[in-house]
Structures are given as C-alpha cells and as structure tokens.
C-alpha positions as CSV (number, residue, x, y, z in Angstrom):
1,X,135.6,113.5,102.6
2,X,139.4,113.3,101.5
3,X,140.2,111.2,98.3
4,X,142.5,108.5,99.1
5,X,145.0,106.3,96.9
6,X,143.7,103.0,97.1
7,X,143.7,100.2,94.9
8,X,140.5,99.0,96.5
9,X,137.5,98.0,93.9
10,X,134.7,99.6,93.4
11,X,132.9,95.9,94.2
12,X,134.7,95.5,97.9
13,X,134.0,99.3,98.4
14,X,130.3,98.7,97.9
15,X,130.5,94.8,100.0
16,X,132.4,97.3,102.9
17,X,129.8,99.7,102.8
18,X,126.8,97.1,102.8
19,X,128.4,95.4,105.6
20,X,128.7,97.8,108.1
21,X,125.8,97.8,109.4
22,X,125.3,93.8,109.6
23,X,127.0,92.2,112.5
24,X,127.6,89.3,110.7
25,X,130.2,86.5,109.5
26,X,130.6,86.2,105.5
27,X,131.7,82.6,104.8
28,X,133.8,82.5,101.2
29,X,131.2,80.9,98.9
30,X,133.9,79.0,97.8
31,X,133.9,76.9,100.5
32,X,130.0,76.6,101.0
33,X,128.8,76.8,97.5
34,X,127.1,80.3,98.2
35,X,125.0,78.8,100.9
36,X,124.9,79.4,104.8
37,X,125.0,76.2,105.2
38,X,124.3,72.6,103.2
39,X,120.8,71.7,103.2
40,X,119.9,68.2,104.1
41,X,119.6,66.1,101.2
42,X,120.9,68.9,99.2
43,X,117.7,70.4,99.1
44,X,117.1,74.3,99.8
45,X,115.0,75.6,102.8
46,X,113.3,78.1,101.3
47,X,111.2,80.9,102.7
48,X,108.2,82.7,101.1
49,X,107.0,86.4,102.0
50,X,103.5,87.1,100.4
51,X,101.6,83.5,99.8
52,X,98.1,84.2,99.3
53,X,98.2,84.8,95.3
54,X,101.0,84.2,92.8
55,X,103.3,83.4,95.6
56,X,101.3,80.6,96.1
57,X,101.9,79.1,92.0
58,X,105.6,79.8,92.9
59,X,106.1,77.7,96.2
60,X,103.8,75.1,94.8
61,X,106.6,74.8,91.9
62,X,109.5,74.3,95.1
63,X,107.6,71.2,96.6
64,X,110.6,69.6,95.9
65,X,112.8,71.7,98.2
66,X,112.1,72.7,101.9
67,X,109.5,74.8,102.5
68,X,110.2,76.3,105.9
69,X,108.6,79.2,106.6
70,X,105.8,81.2,105.1
71,X,105.0,85.0,105.6
72,X,102.1,87.1,104.9
73,X,100.5,90.3,106.6
74,X,97.0,88.7,106.2
75,X,96.5,85.2,107.1
76,X,93.1,85.1,106.1
77,X,94.2,85.0,102.6
78,X,97.0,82.9,103.1
79,X,95.1,80.1,104.7
80,X,95.5,77.6,101.7
81,X,99.4,78.2,101.8
82,X,99.5,77.5,105.4
83,X,97.1,74.4,105.1
84,X,99.5,73.2,102.3
85,X,102.5,73.6,104.0
86,X,101.7,72.6,107.2
87,X,104.9,72.1,108.6
88,X,106.0,75.5,107.9
89,X,106.3,78.5,110.2
90,X,103.8,81.1,110.1
91,X,104.6,84.7,110.4
92,X,102.9,88.1,109.7
93,X,106.3,90.1,109.6
94,X,109.2,88.9,107.5
95,X,111.6,90.6,109.7
96,X,110.6,88.2,112.7
97,X,110.7,84.9,110.5
98,X,114.2,86.0,109.7
99,X,115.8,86.8,113.0
100,X,114.1,83.6,113.9
101,X,114.4,80.8,111.2
102,X,118.7,80.6,111.1
103,X,118.5,78.3,108.6
104,X,117.1,79.7,105.4
105,X,119.1,79.2,102.3
106,X,116.7,81.2,100.2
107,X,113.9,83.7,100.2
108,X,111.1,83.8,97.6
109,X,109.1,87.5,97.4
110,X,105.7,87.6,96.4
111,X,104.5,90.5,97.6
112,X,103.2,94.2,96.2
113,X,105.5,95.7,94.6
114,X,106.2,98.9,97.1
115,X,107.9,96.1,99.8
116,X,109.6,93.7,96.7
117,X,113.0,95.7,97.9
118,X,112.8,95.9,102.3
119,X,112.2,92.3,101.8
120,X,114.5,91.5,99.2
121,X,117.9,93.6,100.8
122,X,117.0,92.3,104.2
123,X,117.8,88.4,103.1
124,X,120.0,89.1,100.7
125,X,122.3,91.0,103.3
126,X,121.8,87.7,105.4
127,X,123.3,85.9,102.4
128,X,120.4,84.2,101.1
129,X,119.0,84.2,97.5
130,X,116.1,85.7,96.0
131,X,113.2,85.2,94.2
132,X,111.3,88.2,93.7
133,X,108.1,88.7,91.7
134,X,108.2,91.3,88.4
135,X,108.7,93.8,88.5
136,X,111.6,93.8,90.6
137,X,111.3,97.2,92.6
138,X,109.0,100.0,92.8
139,X,111.4,102.9,92.4
140,X,114.5,103.3,90.2
141,X,117.0,103.5,93.3
142,X,115.7,100.5,95.0
143,X,116.3,98.5,91.6
144,X,119.6,99.6,91.3
145,X,120.4,99.1,94.9
146,X,119.0,95.5,94.6
147,X,120.9,94.6,91.7
148,X,124.6,95.9,93.4
149,X,123.8,94.0,96.3
150,X,123.0,90.6,94.7
151,X,126.6,90.6,93.2
152,X,128.1,92.4,96.6
153,X,126.9,89.3,98.5
154,X,127.4,86.9,95.1
155,X,123.4,85.4,95.7
156,X,121.6,84.0,93.1
157,X,118.5,86.4,92.3
158,X,115.8,86.0,89.9
159,X,112.9,87.7,89.0
160,X,109.4,86.1,88.5
161,X,109.3,86.8,84.6
162,X,108.8,83.7,83.4
163,X,109.1,85.2,79.9
164,X,112.5,85.5,80.2
165,X,113.1,81.7,80.4
166,X,110.5,80.8,77.5
167,X,111.5,79.1,74.5
168,X,109.5,82.2,72.4
169,X,111.8,84.8,73.8
170,X,115.0,82.7,72.9
171,X,114.0,81.9,69.3
172,X,113.0,85.5,68.5
173,X,116.4,87.0,69.9
174,X,118.1,84.3,67.6
175,X,115.9,85.6,64.6
176,X,116.4,88.9,64.9
177,X,120.1,88.1,65.1
178,X,120.5,86.2,62.0
179,X,119.6,89.4,60.3
180,X,116.0,87.9,58.9
181,X,113.8,91.5,59.3
182,X,117.2,93.6,59.0
183,X,118.3,96.3,61.3
184,X,115.2,97.2,64.1
185,X,114.7,100.7,64.6
186,X,111.0,101.0,65.8
187,X,108.9,98.6,68.0
188,X,105.4,98.8,69.2
189,X,104.2,97.0,72.0
190,X,100.8,97.1,73.7
191,X,98.4,95.6,76.5
192,X,94.5,95.3,77.2
193,X,95.0,95.8,80.6
194,X,94.1,97.1,83.2
195,X,91.2,95.2,83.9
196,X,90.9,96.4,87.6
197,X,89.9,99.8,88.4
198,X,92.3,102.8,87.9
199,X,92.3,106.6,87.4
200,X,90.7,106.7,91.0
201,X,91.1,108.7,93.7
202,X,91.6,107.3,97.8
203,X,88.1,105.8,98.9
204,X,86.8,108.3,101.6
205,X,84.1,105.8,103.0
206,X,85.5,104.2,106.5
207,X,86.3,100.5,106.7
208,X,87.2,98.6,109.4
209,X,90.7,96.6,109.5
210,X,90.2,92.7,108.7
211,X,91.4,91.0,112.1
212,X,93.7,88.7,110.3
213,X,94.9,91.6,108.4
214,X,97.8,93.6,109.9
215,X,97.1,96.7,108.1
216,X,100.1,98.6,109.0
217,X,102.8,95.8,108.1
218,X,100.8,95.9,104.7
219,X,101.7,99.4,104.0
220,X,105.3,98.7,105.3
221,X,107.2,101.5,103.8
222,X,104.7,103.5,101.9
223,X,103.0,106.6,103.0
224,X,100.5,105.7,105.8
225,X,96.7,105.8,104.5
226,X,93.9,104.6,106.3
227,X,92.7,100.7,105.1
228,X,90.1,99.9,102.2
229,X,89.4,97.2,100.6
230,X,89.7,98.5,97.1
231,X,94.1,98.0,98.5
232,X,94.5,94.4,99.2
233,X,94.5,91.5,98.4
234,X,93.3,92.5,94.8
235,X,93.6,96.1,93.5
236,X,96.6,97.4,94.5
237,X,98.2,97.8,91.5
238,X,96.2,100.6,90.6
239,X,97.7,102.7,93.3
240,X,100.9,104.9,93.3
241,X,101.4,103.6,96.7
242,X,101.7,100.1,96.4
243,X,102.3,99.7,92.5
244,X,103.0,101.2,89.1
245,X,99.4,100.8,87.2
246,X,99.2,98.1,83.9
247,X,102.6,99.0,82.5
248,X,104.2,97.3,85.9
249,X,101.9,94.7,85.7
250,X,102.4,93.7,82.4
251,X,105.6,95.3,80.8
252,X,107.9,92.7,82.6
253,X,106.8,90.2,80.2
254,X,105.4,92.2,77.4
255,X,109.0,93.8,76.8
256,X,111.0,91.2,77.8
257,X,111.8,89.9,74.3
258,X,112.2,92.9,73.2
259,X,115.3,93.8,75.6
260,X,116.8,90.7,75.2
261,X,116.7,90.6,71.5
262,X,118.0,94.0,70.8
263,X,120.3,94.3,74.0
264,X,118.5,97.4,75.8
265,X,120.1,99.4,78.6
266,X,118.2,102.0,80.2
267,X,116.2,105.0,77.8
268,X,117.5,108.5,76.7
269,X,114.2,110.0,76.1
270,X,111.0,109.8,77.2
271,X,107.2,111.1,76.5
272,X,104.1,110.6,78.1
273,X,100.0,110.7,77.4
274,X,97.5,109.4,79.2
275,X,93.5,110.1,80.0
276,X,93.2,111.9,83.2
277,X,96.0,111.5,85.7
278,X,96.3,112.3,89.6
279,X,99.0,111.2,92.2
280,X,97.2,108.5,93.6
281,X,96.4,106.3,91.2
282,X,97.6,105.2,87.9
283,X,95.5,106.2,85.1
284,X,93.1,104.2,82.7
285,X,95.3,104.5,79.4
286,X,98.4,105.6,78.5
287,X,100.5,106.0,75.4
288,X,104.6,106.1,76.0
289,X,107.4,106.5,73.9
290,X,111.1,106.0,74.6
291,X,114.0,106.5,72.9
292,X,117.0,104.3,73.6
293,X,120.6,104.7,71.7
294,X,122.5,102.5,69.4
295,X,124.0,99.3,70.6
296,X,127.3,97.7,69.5
297,X,126.4,96.1,66.5
298,X,126.3,91.8,66.1
299,X,128.3,90.0,63.3
300,X,124.8,89.8,61.2
301,X,122.9,92.5,62.5
302,X,124.0,96.6,63.1
303,X,121.9,97.6,66.2
304,X,120.9,101.6,65.6
305,X,118.7,103.8,67.9
306,X,115.1,102.7,68.9
307,X,111.9,104.2,69.5
308,X,109.9,101.9,71.7
309,X,106.1,102.5,71.7
310,X,104.2,101.3,74.5
311,X,100.2,101.3,74.6
312,X,97.9,100.0,77.2
313,X,94.0,100.6,78.9
314,X,92.7,99.6,75.1
315,X,94.8,101.7,72.8
316,X,96.8,99.7,69.8
317,X,99.3,100.9,67.3
318,X,98.5,101.5,63.8
319,X,98.8,97.8,62.5
320,X,101.1,97.8,58.7
321,X,98.8,96.0,56.1
322,X,100.5,93.1,56.6
323,X,99.6,92.5,60.3
324,X,96.0,93.6,59.5
325,X,96.0,90.3,57.1
326,X,96.9,87.7,59.7
327,X,93.8,86.4,60.7
328,X,95.2,83.8,62.9
329,X,95.7,86.1,66.0
330,X,94.3,87.5,69.0
331,X,96.2,90.6,69.2
332,X,93.2,92.1,71.7
333,X,94.6,91.2,74.7
334,X,98.4,92.7,73.8
335,X,101.2,91.8,71.7
336,X,104.3,93.3,69.9
337,X,105.5,94.7,66.6
338,X,109.3,94.6,65.9
339,X,109.7,97.0,62.6
340,X,112.7,95.9,60.6
341,X,114.1,97.4,57.5
342,X,113.5,93.5,55.5
343,X,110.4,92.6,57.1
344,X,108.4,92.5,60.4
345,X,107.6,90.0,63.3
346,X,104.2,90.3,65.1
347,X,103.4,88.2,67.9
348,X,100.9,87.8,71.0
349,X,102.2,88.9,74.3
350,X,105.0,87.3,75.6
351,X,106.3,86.3,72.4
352,X,103.9,83.7,72.0
353,X,102.7,82.8,68.6
354,X,104.9,84.9,66.3
355,X,105.0,85.3,62.8
356,X,107.9,86.5,60.8
357,X,106.7,88.6,57.4
358,X,108.8,89.5,54.5
359,X,107.5,91.3,51.4
360,X,104.2,90.7,52.7
361,X,104.1,86.9,53.1
362,X,105.0,84.8,56.4
363,X,107.7,83.1,56.0
364,X,109.4,80.2,58.0
365,X,112.5,80.7,59.4
366,X,115.1,78.5,60.8
367,X,118.7,79.5,62.7
368,X,120.9,78.2,64.7
369,X,120.3,77.9,68.4
370,X,122.9,80.2,70.3
371,X,121.0,80.3,73.9
372,X,120.4,77.7,75.9
373,X,116.8,76.3,77.2
374,X,115.1,76.0,80.2
375,X,112.4,73.1,80.3
376,X,109.5,73.7,80.7
377,X,109.7,77.0,81.9
378,X,106.1,77.8,82.4
379,X,105.1,74.8,84.3
380,X,108.1,75.4,87.1
381,X,111.3,75.7,85.4
382,X,111.6,79.2,85.5
383,X,111.5,78.6,89.5
384,X,114.1,75.7,89.2
385,X,116.2,76.8,87.0
386,X,117.0,79.6,90.1
387,X,116.9,76.3,92.5
388,X,119.3,74.9,89.9
389,X,121.6,77.9,90.6
390,X,121.0,78.4,93.9
391,X,123.0,74.9,94.6
392,X,125.7,75.5,92.3
393,X,129.3,76.3,93.2
394,X,129.7,80.1,92.7
395,X,132.9,79.6,90.8
396,X,131.1,77.9,88.2
397,X,127.6,79.3,88.2
398,X,125.3,79.8,85.2
399,X,123.2,82.6,86.3
400,X,119.6,82.2,85.8
401,X,117.6,84.0,82.5
402,X,116.0,86.5,85.1
403,X,118.4,87.5,87.5
404,X,118.9,91.0,88.8
405,X,121.4,92.1,86.6
406,X,119.6,91.1,83.1
407,X,116.0,92.6,84.7
408,X,117.3,95.9,85.8
409,X,117.0,98.0,82.5
410,X,113.7,96.4,81.6
411,X,113.1,97.5,85.5
412,X,114.2,101.1,85.0
413,X,112.2,101.9,81.9
414,X,109.1,100.9,83.1
415,X,109.5,103.1,86.2
416,X,110.9,105.8,84.3
417,X,108.1,105.9,81.9
418,X,105.5,105.6,84.8
419,X,107.3,108.7,86.2
420,X,106.7,110.8,82.9
421,X,103.0,110.1,82.9
422,X,102.5,112.0,86.1
423,X,104.0,115.1,84.6
424,X,103.2,115.1,81.5
425,X,101.6,118.6,82.0
426,X,105.2,119.4,81.4
427,X,104.4,119.2,77.9
428,X,108.0,118.2,76.7
429,X,109.7,115.2,75.9
430,X,112.0,114.4,78.9
431,X,116.0,113.3,78.9
432,X,116.6,110.8,81.3
433,X,120.5,110.3,82.6
434,X,120.3,106.9,83.8
435,X,123.8,107.1,86.0
436,X,122.6,110.0,87.7
437,X,119.0,108.9,88.2
438,X,117.4,112.0,86.8
439,X,115.7,113.9,84.0
440,X,118.7,116.4,83.0
441,X,115.9,119.3,81.3
442,X,113.8,119.9,84.7
443,X,115.1,122.5,86.7
444,X,114.6,123.4,90.0
445,X,111.6,125.4,89.7
446,X,109.8,123.8,87.0
447,X,106.1,122.8,87.8
448,X,103.9,120.3,86.5
449,X,100.1,120.5,87.3
450,X,97.5,117.7,88.1
451,X,93.9,118.3,87.5
452,X,90.9,117.1,89.1
453,X,87.2,117.4,87.7
454,X,84.6,116.6,89.4
455,X,81.0,116.0,89.0
456,X,79.6,116.8,85.4
457,X,76.1,119.2,86.1
458,X,74.0,121.3,84.8
459,X,73.4,124.8,85.8
460,X,71.5,127.7,83.7
461,X,70.9,125.4,80.9
462,X,75.2,124.8,80.6
463,X,77.1,122.0,80.8
464,X,79.6,122.4,83.8
465,X,82.2,120.5,85.8
466,X,83.7,121.8,88.8
467,X,87.7,121.7,88.2
468,X,90.3,121.9,90.6
469,X,94.1,122.3,89.2
470,X,97.4,121.7,91.8
471,X,100.9,122.4,91.3
472,X,103.9,120.8,92.0
473,X,107.7,121.1,92.2
474,X,108.8,118.9,89.0
475,X,112.6,118.1,90.6
476,X,111.5,117.2,94.2
477,X,109.0,114.7,92.9
478,X,111.4,113.1,90.8
479,X,113.6,113.0,93.7
480,X,111.0,111.4,96.3
481,X,109.6,109.1,93.4
482,X,113.2,107.7,92.0
483,X,114.5,107.4,95.7
484,X,111.4,107.3,97.8
485,X,111.7,108.1,101.4
486,X,110.3,105.4,103.3
487,X,107.7,105.7,106.7
488,X,109.2,105.9,110.1
489,X,109.6,102.7,111.1
490,X,111.3,101.6,108.3
491,X,115.2,101.7,107.7
492,X,116.2,103.0,104.3
493,X,117.8,100.6,102.1
C-alpha cells in the first residue's frame, strides 16, 4: 500500500480501521456522556457474562444499577444468578445477548481468561463500557487490541483487579516515591498457588456433556477438545487452552503494587524454570526472573533498572534476616519484598500488612498522600468506581484505577513469563521486544523440547521411566501464542 501524506492521526486511523467492519453510528460522547442513551433514573443498564462464580459477586456489588441481562454457558452453575436477578433476560451466547439487548450501557465479563477478549471487543465495538476480570486477556495481542479499542471508542474499562483500588497499594507507592527505602532495583513476589491440580495431561476418559452446559460455547475461540469435568466450572485455570496457571490467577493482584509504585512498563528480558512442563497445562511450580529498563526519575527517587523475581507452587525467595525476625507475618500464602538501597518493605499478598524496615528495625512512616482514595474497594468500591466513571462526561472523566491502560503492561508481563516457561528448554534468557511483540533472540529454526515421563517401574532390578521427547519450532510457537488463531466460527479480533 502506498504511503500517503495525510494529517490523519493514529487514533483516527485506528478508529477508521475498527469501524470498517461494523454497521453502527457513533454519536459524539460530548452529547451523550459516552453512553448510547440515558439510562432511567441515571442508572446504568448492565449485562453480565459469566455469572456463576466471581461474576456473581461482581454483579452483587452493582445491585444499585439495572441488571438487564445475564449470560452464562452453564445454566446450572448460573442458576443462583438467574434467581437473584429474575427480571434480567437469560442467555447462553453473549453474541445473541448483544444483538438483542439494544439498551445495554455496560458489560461485566467474568468468564475464563480465554474468552475475555472476544466478549470485551464485541461489547466495546458497540460502545459499551466494560469490566473484565483479571487477567484482562489470554494473549499479548488480545491485551494490546483491547487497550487500543477502549481508547478509540472512548469507553470506560476496568479490570477486576481490586488491589488497584486499595489504600495499601497507594500507601506503598507513596512511601517508595518519598525515597524512604532508597532506590529499588530488586523485588521478589511469590504465591502459594496453585492449590488446584496442574502439570497434567489431557484426560482420556470420556464424559457426557451436562445438559445445562453448552460445551461448544465454553471452548469459544480456543482449540477444540472433548468435554471433561476437570475443565469447568473450577479447573480451567490449570489448562493453557483456557488460563495461564497460578501466575495469571495471582499475578495481577500480587504484582499490582509493584507496577504502580515503580511505574513499570513491559519487561525486556525473562528467564524461566519450573517443574515438569507440557503444552497442555501449567507446571506445578515455577520461578521467573524479569528485567526492566530504568524509568524516568521522580523528584525524590531515581528509578534504576529492576530485577523482578516471581515464585509460585510453594517456592519462595531467601528472606533477609530482618524479614525472618518479623514474627507477625503470614508469608506462606504469598507476599512482596521490595529491596532498596536504604531499607526494605515486606508485605503479605496484595500489599496488606506491610512493614518498612530500616537498619533492621520496623519504622512508622508518614508521607504525603498523592493519590486519590477509593471508598471501601474490597466491598464494592472497585465496581462502584467503574460505574462512576461510566456516568461521567468524557471531557472531564476520571478513569478508574484498573483501566486497560494501567493494566496492559502488567498483563503482558504475566503472559510473556508463562510463554517463557513453556520454552525453558532453550536454556537462555529471552529478550522481549514489546513493540514488535516477539523475542528477538529466537531464530526461525530454533526448537524447544517438551519431555513427557511415563510411570516409574522396576525392570530386572533397575529403576526405569519411559521418556518421550517432542520438539517444537520456537518462533512459530511464539507467533501462535502471542497472537492466537481462533477456532473456526470465531472472528479474529
């Protein structure tokens, strides 16, 4: 295509591209406050997709609004929601819901990770505000596309990462920005999960699909596999088809204070190691080491390059003596350790119960509050802040704390790490180019290995295990995982 000399901005170009396949009329947000119409009594008309689990809790926090439609592929699992909001229209297919329910203002999405993007994109392209559970996407390209689309359509986005709205996160950031523990060049983060089973191969026993479950809709854009009860409603996080293991489950909340306080963008390098890995489900335990470039200095704090260490499955860092001496902590379920040139900060998951340690002693720190606070974020405040932003005029809107722009780099970091875990047999640090969404030190011919070990047995007095090694083209695998090709019948976003 020839390059034309035009003053069209990138934003307008993206908008034209995104609108080219959609037959709809955009009404200026300055006229209608960013919504397609004015909801009765200034209430939002909200639809929810995925209402059997955490989606039920999210919708419960929005009872002051109009819940007009509920969608779930498993009507048995969703029955409690259908009974609670009996006036809401029930659906199994979100596409049918969006086509029929013309009065929707906003869509809450609490499906498994692999369908976050397809639902959110369909809603945003109809100018609906979106609330998407964490992590916001299942692939790097999906996260990138969702972020751009929210900007182009001028909709309010919010990820269900409640920690982004917490006082603890804000206080940790303000303490670090004040230079209290000096320059931070090393952070350790850990989680005790998975408490569900991982490191599995696809089950081989056949099961009949429950009558209330639409298995085809559950699979959505992912590769097709036979139904088994291990996948839904509870086990999907373990499987690469549907989730990204413990790091995707816990990473958004545990790492949120790190990204906010240290103003991180995407990493430049990642190294991975884990227990046995395969291309079907995430490993039982893993360790990741990320490298981040230095950021712009703050008035009281330099932002040097950073090493971020992630552990899960029961792995934990080696704690400094001053952390070991703290006896009022429960660090078994996870936590954060910031190491600065003047001191350290250690806390339980999500920034809770933090301690500032200087010269081996806990110190109380009072610093200026620079960030606005959200009222009671863990008991509806996170959802209410999204609603507040949805109702504000676009021209003077304050975006909620976990909007897509604020969560994109965190999501990308998680996804790049889980990608590196599967290719760890390459035996090297992988160099990530966020702009190009690729690893720059993998050539077109490199292969990584996946080793499958069979049952242990004794033969002629010798210990034996059958071993099968398969090789995969690394470059092709990265391309497929970063920007997955959807199953037939599902339009690419």
